C-alpha positions as a Markdown table, in Angstrom:
| # | Residue | x | y | z |
|---|---|---|---|---|
| 1 | Unk | -4.8 | 19.4 | -16.4 |
| 2 | Unk | -3.8 | 19.6 | -12.8 |
| 3 | Unk | -0.4 | 21.2 | -12.0 |
| 4 | Unk | 0.7 | 18.3 | -9.8 |
| 5 | Unk | 1.6 | 15.2 | -11.9 |
| 6 | Unk | 2.1 | 12.9 | -8.9 |
| 7 | Unk | 1.6 | 13.0 | -5.2 |
| 8 | Unk | 4.4 | 10.7 | -3.9 |
| 9 | Unk | 3.6 | 9.5 | -0.4 |
| 10 | Unk | 5.5 | 7.5 | 2.3 |
| 11 | Unk | 4.4 | 6.8 | 5.8 |
| 12 | Unk | 7.5 | 8.2 | 7.5 |
| 13 | Unk | 10.3 | 10.7 | 6.9 |
| 14 | Unk | 12.9 | 8.0 | 6.9 |
| 15 | Unk | 11.2 | 6.1 | 4.1 |
| 16 | Unk | 10.5 | 9.3 | 2.1 |
| 17 | Unk | 14.2 | 10.4 | 2.3 |
| 18 | Unk | 15.5 | 7.0 | 1.3 |
| 19 | Unk | 13.2 | 7.0 | -1.7 |
| 20 | Unk | 14.0 | 10.5 | -2.8 |
| 21 | Unk | 17.8 | 9.8 | -2.6 |
| 22 | Unk | 17.3 | 7.2 | -5.3 |
| 23 | Unk | 15.4 | 9.5 | -7.7 |
| 24 | Unk | 16.7 | 12.1 | -10.2 |
| 25 | Unk | 15.7 | 15.7 | -10.1 |
| 26 | Unk | 14.2 | 15.3 | -13.6 |
| 27 | Unk | 12.1 | 12.4 | -12.4 |
| 28 | Unk | 10.7 | 14.6 | -9.6 |
| 29 | Unk | 9.4 | 17.3 | -11.9 |
| 30 | Unk | 5.8 | 18.2 | -10.9 |
| 31 | Unk | 6.0 | 15.6 | -8.2 |
| 32 | Unk | 4.9 | 16.6 | -4.6 |
| 33 | Unk | 6.6 | 14.7 | -1.8 |
| 34 | Unk | 4.6 | 14.2 | 1.4 |
| 35 | Unk | 4.3 | 11.9 | 4.4 |
| 36 | Unk | 0.9 | 10.2 | 4.7 |
| 37 | Unk | 1.5 | 9.2 | 8.3 |
| 38 | Unk | 1.9 | 5.8 | 10.1 |
| 39 | Unk | -1.1 | 3.5 | 10.2 |
| 40 | Unk | -4.5 | 3.4 | 8.5 |
| 41 | Unk | -6.3 | 6.2 | 10.3 |
| 42 | Unk | -3.6 | 8.8 | 9.7 |
| 43 | Unk | -3.0 | 7.7 | 6.2 |
| 44 | Unk | -6.6 | 7.9 | 5.1 |
| 45 | Unk | -7.1 | 11.3 | 6.6 |
| 46 | Unk | -3.8 | 12.8 | 5.5 |
| 47 | Unk | -4.1 | 11.4 | 2.0 |
| 48 | Unk | -7.6 | 12.9 | 1.5 |
| 49 | Unk | -6.3 | 16.3 | 2.8 |
| 50 | Unk | -3.3 | 16.2 | 0.5 |
| 51 | Unk | -5.3 | 15.3 | -2.6 |
| 52 | Unk | -7.6 | 18.2 | -1.9 |
| 53 | Unk | -4.6 | 20.5 | -1.5 |
| 54 | Unk | -2.5 | 19.4 | -4.5 |
| 55 | Unk | -5.1 | 18.0 | -6.9 |
| 56 | Unk | -2.7 | 15.4 | -8.3 |
| 57 | Unk | -3.1 | 13.4 | -11.5 |
| 58 | Unk | -2.1 | 10.3 | -9.5 |
| 59 | Unk | -1.1 | 9.2 | -6.0 |
| 60 | Unk | 1.9 | 6.9 | -5.5 |
| 61 | Unk | 2.4 | 5.3 | -2.1 |
| 62 | Unk | 5.9 | 3.8 | -1.5 |
| 63 | Unk | 7.7 | 2.4 | 1.5 |
| 64 | Unk | 8.5 | -0.8 | 3.3 |
| 65 | Unk | 6.4 | -3.9 | 4.1 |
| 66 | Unk | 6.8 | -7.4 | 5.5 |
| 67 | Unk | 6.6 | -10.6 | 3.5 |
| 68 | Unk | 3.8 | -13.1 | 4.1 |
| 69 | Unk | 4.7 | -15.5 | 1.3 |
| 70 | Unk | 7.9 | -17.0 | -0.2 |
| 71 | Unk | 7.1 | -15.4 | -3.5 |
| 72 | Unk | 7.5 | -12.0 | -1.9 |
| 73 | Unk | 11.3 | -11.9 | -1.4 |
| 74 | Unk | 12.9 | -9.8 | 1.3 |
| 75 | Unk | 15.1 | -7.1 | -0.3 |
| 76 | Unk | 13.0 | -6.8 | -3.4 |
| 77 | Unk | 10.2 | -4.4 | -4.2 |
| 78 | Unk | 6.8 | -5.0 | -5.8 |
| 79 | Unk | 3.9 | -3.0 | -7.3 |
| 80 | Unk | 0.6 | -4.1 | -6.0 |
| 81 | Unk | -2.7 | -4.0 | -7.9 |
| 82 | Unk | -4.9 | -5.4 | -5.2 |
| 83 | Unk | -5.0 | -4.3 | -1.5 |
| 84 | Unk | -7.0 | -6.0 | 1.2 |
| 85 | Unk | -8.1 | -4.6 | 4.6 |
| 86 | Unk | -7.5 | -6.7 | 7.7 |
| 87 | Unk | -8.6 | -5.8 | 11.2 |
| 88 | Unk | -11.9 | -4.0 | 10.4 |
| 89 | Unk | -14.7 | -6.3 | 11.5 |
| 90 | Unk | -15.2 | -8.5 | 14.5 |
| 91 | Unk | -13.0 | -10.8 | 16.5 |
| 92 | Unk | -9.2 | -11.2 | 16.6 |
| 93 | Unk | -6.6 | -13.7 | 15.5 |
| 94 | Unk | -8.1 | -17.0 | 14.2 |
| 95 | Unk | -11.6 | -15.7 | 15.2 |
| 96 | Unk | -11.4 | -12.5 | 13.0 |
| 97 | Unk | -14.2 | -11.9 | 10.6 |
| 98 | Unk | -13.9 | -9.0 | 8.1 |
| 99 | Unk | -16.5 | -6.4 | 7.3 |
| 100 | Unk | -17.5 | -8.2 | 4.1 |
| 101 | Unk | -17.9 | -11.4 | 6.0 |
| 102 | Unk | -20.4 | -10.0 | 8.4 |
| 103 | Unk | -22.3 | -8.2 | 5.7 |
| 104 | Unk | -21.0 | -4.6 | 5.8 |
| 105 | Unk | -19.2 | -2.4 | 3.3 |
| 106 | Unk | -16.6 | 0.0 | 4.8 |
| 107 | Unk | -18.0 | 2.7 | 2.6 |
| 108 | Unk | -21.5 | 2.5 | 1.1 |
| 109 | Unk | -21.0 | 5.1 | -1.7 |
| 110 | Unk | -23.8 | 7.2 | -3.2 |
| 111 | Unk | -27.4 | 6.1 | -2.3 |
| 112 | Unk | -28.4 | 5.8 | -6.0 |
| 113 | Unk | -25.4 | 3.9 | -7.3 |
| 114 | Unk | -22.6 | 1.6 | -6.5 |
| 115 | Unk | -19.9 | 4.3 | -7.1 |
| 116 | Unk | -17.2 | 4.6 | -4.5 |
| 117 | Unk | -18.4 | 1.4 | -2.6 |
| 118 | Unk | -15.5 | 0.1 | -0.6 |
| 119 | Unk | -15.4 | -3.5 | 0.7 |
| 120 | Unk | -12.5 | -5.6 | 2.0 |
| 121 | Unk | -10.6 | -5.4 | -1.3 |
| 122 | Unk | -9.7 | -2.5 | -3.6 |
| 123 | Unk | -8.3 | -3.3 | -7.1 |
| 124 | Unk | -6.9 | -0.9 | -9.6 |
| 125 | Unk | -9.6 | -0.5 | -12.3 |
| 126 | Unk | -9.1 | -2.2 | -15.7 |
| 127 | Unk | -5.5 | -3.1 | -14.9 |
| 128 | Unk | -3.7 | -6.3 | -14.3 |
| 129 | Unk | 0.0 | -6.9 | -13.5 |
| 130 | Unk | 2.4 | -7.7 | -16.3 |
| 131 | Unk | 4.0 | -10.9 | -15.0 |
| 132 | Unk | 7.1 | -10.3 | -17.2 |
| 133 | Unk | 8.1 | -7.4 | -14.9 |
| 134 | Unk | 10.1 | -8.3 | -11.9 |
| 135 | Unk | 8.4 | -5.6 | -9.8 |
| 136 | Unk | 4.7 | -6.4 | -10.5 |
| 137 | Unk | 2.7 | -9.1 | -8.7 |
| 138 | Unk | -0.8 | -10.5 | -8.8 |
| 139 | Unk | -0.7 | -11.2 | -5.1 |
| 140 | Unk | -2.6 | -9.0 | -2.6 |
| 141 | Unk | -1.1 | -6.5 | -0.2 |
| 142 | Unk | -2.7 | -7.0 | 3.2 |
| 143 | Unk | -3.2 | -3.7 | 5.1 |
| 144 | Unk | -3.4 | -4.3 | 8.8 |
| 145 | Unk | -4.2 | -2.2 | 11.8 |
| 146 | Unk | -1.2 | -3.6 | 13.7 |
| 147 | Unk | 1.8 | -5.4 | 12.2 |
| 148 | Unk | 2.4 | -9.0 | 13.1 |
| 149 | Unk | 4.4 | -9.3 | 16.3 |
| 150 | Unk | 5.4 | -12.9 | 15.7 |
| 151 | Unk | 5.6 | -15.5 | 12.9 |
| 152 | Unk | 2.5 | -17.2 | 14.5 |
| 153 | Unk | 0.5 | -14.0 | 14.0 |
| 154 | Unk | 1.6 | -13.8 | 10.4 |
| 155 | Unk | 0.7 | -17.4 | 9.8 |
| 156 | Unk | -2.9 | -16.7 | 11.1 |
| 157 | Unk | -3.2 | -13.8 | 8.7 |
| 158 | Unk | -2.0 | -15.8 | 5.8 |
| 159 | Unk | -4.4 | -18.6 | 6.6 |
| 160 | Unk | -7.3 | -16.2 | 6.7 |
| 161 | Unk | -6.2 | -14.3 | 3.6 |
| 162 | Unk | -4.4 | -16.8 | 1.4 |
| 163 | Unk | -3.9 | -14.5 | -1.6 |
| 164 | Unk | -2.0 | -12.0 | 0.6 |
| 165 | Unk | 1.8 | -12.0 | 0.0 |
| 166 | Unk | 2.9 | -8.9 | 2.0 |
| 167 | Unk | 1.7 | -6.9 | 5.0 |
| 168 | Unk | 1.6 | -3.1 | 5.4 |
| 169 | Unk | -0.5 | -0.6 | 7.3 |
| 170 | Unk | -1.3 | 2.2 | 4.9 |
| 171 | Unk | -2.0 | 0.8 | 1.5 |
| 172 | Unk | -5.8 | 0.2 | 1.8 |
| 173 | Unk | -6.3 | 3.6 | 3.5 |
| 174 | Unk | -4.5 | 5.4 | 0.7 |
| 175 | Unk | -6.4 | 3.5 | -2.0 |
| 176 | Unk | -9.7 | 4.2 | -0.3 |
| 177 | Unk | -8.9 | 7.9 | -0.1 |
| 178 | Unk | -8.1 | 7.9 | -3.8 |
| 179 | Unk | -11.4 | 6.1 | -4.7 |
| 180 | Unk | -13.3 | 8.7 | -2.7 |
| 181 | Unk | -11.5 | 11.5 | -4.6 |
| 182 | Unk | -11.5 | 9.8 | -8.0 |
| 183 | Unk | -7.7 | 9.8 | -8.3 |
| 184 | Unk | -5.7 | 6.9 | -9.7 |
| 185 | Unk | -3.4 | 5.2 | -7.3 |
| 186 | Unk | -0.2 | 3.1 | -7.4 |
| 187 | Unk | 1.4 | 1.2 | -4.5 |
| 188 | Unk | 5.0 | 0.1 | -4.4 |
| 189 | Unk | 6.4 | -1.7 | -1.4 |
| 190 | Unk | 10.0 | -2.7 | -0.7 |
| 191 | Unk | 10.1 | -5.9 | 1.4 |
| 192 | Unk | 12.3 | -5.2 | 4.4 |
| 193 | Unk | 11.5 | -8.3 | 6.5 |
| 194 | Unk | 9.5 | -11.4 | 7.0 |
| 195 | Unk | 6.2 | -10.4 | 8.6 |
| 196 | Unk | 6.3 | -11.2 | 12.3 |
| 197 | Unk | 10.1 | -10.9 | 12.5 |
| 198 | Unk | 10.7 | -8.0 | 14.9 |
| 199 | Unk | 14.5 | -8.5 | 15.1 |
| 200 | Unk | 15.7 | -5.5 | 13.2 |
| 201 | Unk | 19.1 | -6.9 | 12.6 |
| 202 | Unk | 17.5 | -9.4 | 10.2 |
| 203 | Unk | 15.8 | -6.7 | 8.1 |
| 204 | Unk | 17.0 | -5.5 | 4.7 |
| 205 | Unk | 15.5 | -2.1 | 4.8 |
| 206 | Unk | 18.1 | -0.3 | 2.7 |
| 207 | Unk | 18.0 | -2.9 | -0.1 |
| 208 | Unk | 14.2 | -2.8 | 0.0 |
| 209 | Unk | 13.9 | 0.9 | -0.3 |
| 210 | Unk | 16.6 | 1.0 | -3.0 |
| 211 | Unk | 14.5 | -1.4 | -5.0 |
| 212 | Unk | 11.4 | 0.5 | -4.3 |
| 213 | Unk | 13.1 | 3.7 | -5.5 |
| 214 | Unk | 14.1 | 2.0 | -8.8 |
| 215 | Unk | 10.5 | 1.1 | -9.5 |
| 216 | Unk | 9.1 | 4.4 | -8.5 |
| 217 | Unk | 11.7 | 6.0 | -10.9 |
| 218 | Unk | 10.3 | 3.8 | -13.7 |
| 219 | Unk | 6.8 | 4.8 | -13.0 |
| 220 | Unk | 7.6 | 8.5 | -12.9 |
| 221 | Unk | 9.5 | 8.2 | -16.2 |
| 222 | Unk | 6.4 | 7.1 | -18.0 |
């Protein structure tokens, strides 16, 4: 058994500190706290590096995200079981076509098997959300290369990816790194704002991170 029970990641120091402030010392036993970096490129590279360094039994990514759907309420937090990549492919806006749509996998895997193949969507194996739990959702987390700058941009993404209910930048990258390293992953996102709303005075970041910390605490207590 590896020494590190959980590698707890957040994109930024601000998110990490807010989460840790809501967790008990007992809950953090054998938990390594690290930043994975901002955006998909840094998150994928840093997560792979940290997994190799710490050999965790699981990786838990937590932080804030923007809502793409009324079912994803600002100020609440959700655990996601499916994460979809957006922005890797061809075109932009309404003309965007994903890697899957143009016939490519983002990662081909081993030549003699389908292991570690990564397409547009990554799902947690053999698991489905318990709809009785307020924190769990069957909706997809949409991992983008650039966050929506306007409600119109968010609307286009929702139209192209109708199952997506929230937008982040690191979830798919962290999940892909975990697949490559055969490590279980969990993603918890506190919903700080409506995707495309760049007026920070409208955001509920503190409430979102508090709710995220509550659910992270439940996961670590198991």
